[in-house]
N, C-alpha and C positions, 0 to 999 in steps of 0.2 A: 505495498499499501506504497508506504513511505516514498521507493522508488517512481514508483510513476506517481504520484502528487509531485515529486523533485522531476522530473521530466517531460511529464502531460497537463500537466496541470496548477504548476506553481503561479500563471499568473493570474489564475483564478480565486487566489488568497492571502491576502497580508503576510510581508514576509515574517514580520516582528508576529504576527501572531503561530505561522508555520511552523516557527520554531519552538515557540516554547512550545505546541504541542510534541516536537517532537523530544524536545529534554524534560517533558510526562512521561513522554510512556518507553523511553530506551531502559530507566529501570525495572520495568513491567520484561523487559526479555531475559535479562539479566538469569543465568538460571536453568533456562526455558533449554530443552532435546530438544534437536533438530538433524534433522537425515540432508546427507551431504552429499549432491554429483555426484562424488568418488561412492559409493554407497556407506559410506562408514555414518555414524549416530555420533555428533558432536554435544556436550554442551553451551552455552554461548557463553560466557566467561568478558567479557568486553564489550562494550560503544565507542565508539570512535565516534562525536560530534562530526568529524570531518566527513562519517560515511556510515551512518546511523542502517545503514541497509546493508553493511560488508561489515559484519562482527568481528571479532579477536575470539575466537570458538578453541574449544578442551577438547580433544578425543586421544583418551586413555595420558598420558603427563608431560601433553605435547599440543602447541598450541600455536594453533592457524590463524595469522591473519590476511585477513577476506581481503582485503583492499589492497592487501600488494602481493597474496591469490586466488587473483585476479578469476582462473582458468576451473576455478571451483564455486559454486554454485549453493545457495541455500534449497533444498526441491523441497520439505516440506516443515514447516512448526509442532513439535506434537507437546 
């Protein structure tokens, strides 16, 4: 949803309002489990303000920054 708002509908919202919305929901997703396009199950570890839809996730003991590892996507949120 955030990705969609950012790419296609940003002009329909006040930028300050959208940023406040994003900041408020970021903490909701920390700790959630996600399915990655690699087939791995990961835990959302941290969300970066510059890229809220590409968080840092944890697979076992390995941290993966999805902003840096752009070939990996979140397929599903549990």
